C-alpha positions, 0 to 999 in steps of 0.5 A, a space after each residue: 561599152 560603146 555609146 549608143 548614136 541617134 539612129 543603131 543597126 537592130 541586128 537579131 537572129 533567133 529560131 522561128 516561133 509558130 505562126 499562133 505565136 507569131 500573131 501573139 507578139 506582132 499585136 503586143 509588141 505593135 505601139 498601133 499608131 498607124 500613120 500611113 498615106 493608105 488612111 482607109 487602110 488604117 481605119 480599116 485595121 482599127 475598126 477590126 482591131 476595136 479601137 475608137 477613132 476620135 481625130 482624122 482616123 486616128 484615134 485619141 490617147 485615151 481611147 488608144 491607151 484603152 486598147 492597148 490595156 485591153 490586149 496586153 501590149 507590152 509599152 516598149 521605146 524601141 524594140 518595137 514591130 513595125 509588121 500590120 503597116 508603115 509608110 517606112 520606105 522599106 516597108 511594114 519591118 520588125 525582128 518577128 515576122 507574120 510566118 514566125 520568122 525570127 530576125 532582123 538586119 536592114 533598119 534602124 531604131 532610134 531616137 538616141 536609145 540608152 542600154 538601159 532602155 533597150 535592156 528594159 523593152 527586152 526584159 518585158 519581150 522575155 516575160 511576156 514570150 520566155 519561149 523566145 531564143 534568140 540574139 540581139 545587136 545595135 551597131 552604131 552608124 548605121 550599122 556601119 559603126 561599132 558594135 555596141 552592145 549585145 542581148 540574149 534573150 532565152 528561158 525569159 532571162 536576158 543577158 546584156 553584154 556591153 562588149 560582145 566580140 563579134 557581130 551576129 550577122 552583117 547589116 543589110 539595105 533595103 535592095 534599090 529594087 524594092 525601093 522601086 518596087 514600093 514607091 511604083 506600087 498603087 496604094 491598091 496593092 498593100 505595098 505598105 500592107 504588113 498583114 493581109 486583113 484576114 490574118 489580122 483580124 484572126 491574130 485580134 481574135 486570138 489576142 482577145 482571147 487570150 487576154 481575157 481568159 484568167 492568169 494561170 497560177 504557175 504564171 
């Protein structure tokens, strides 16, 4: 089994989900630590989410913990989605998108993940959304090194293969043209924003309603 390095590349392919399913996934797999240069938008996102801000426009640890518990946000170490907002040069990113598309190849996870931590993340995800049907791999050296593990998520279960034979897709890089566009767009145009505010509000309302319903006995 190949060891993981500091910043392995995440590759994912999978069957698409519905926009409603994407809403639930993206609200509940984000860390909700919105460290953006566009602080006004981050504050607005926290406000519609009902998160109390404590210091410098950021929620305190207790406020964030209460929000995450209320919304059923998973405690993920590496397999989170960052689709609400991101100051990364490639912008918001993740293995699920708001249109329901499942897949990624252009960003690294880190730092220093272990196979056990990644497996635990995918087990949480599979249990929360048993309809997911995807395969994920990690590749060392920013996607240019060795294939270092594969996780198949299907039917609420996770199968880990420590020595997969081939890549499910090639690693990609953020296009230079995309980087230039991000660099020269102003904050007003929302270069760090991953979702229109109206969609975020609708997604939050959906998840709140879902989390407030009593758990079914057959779950």
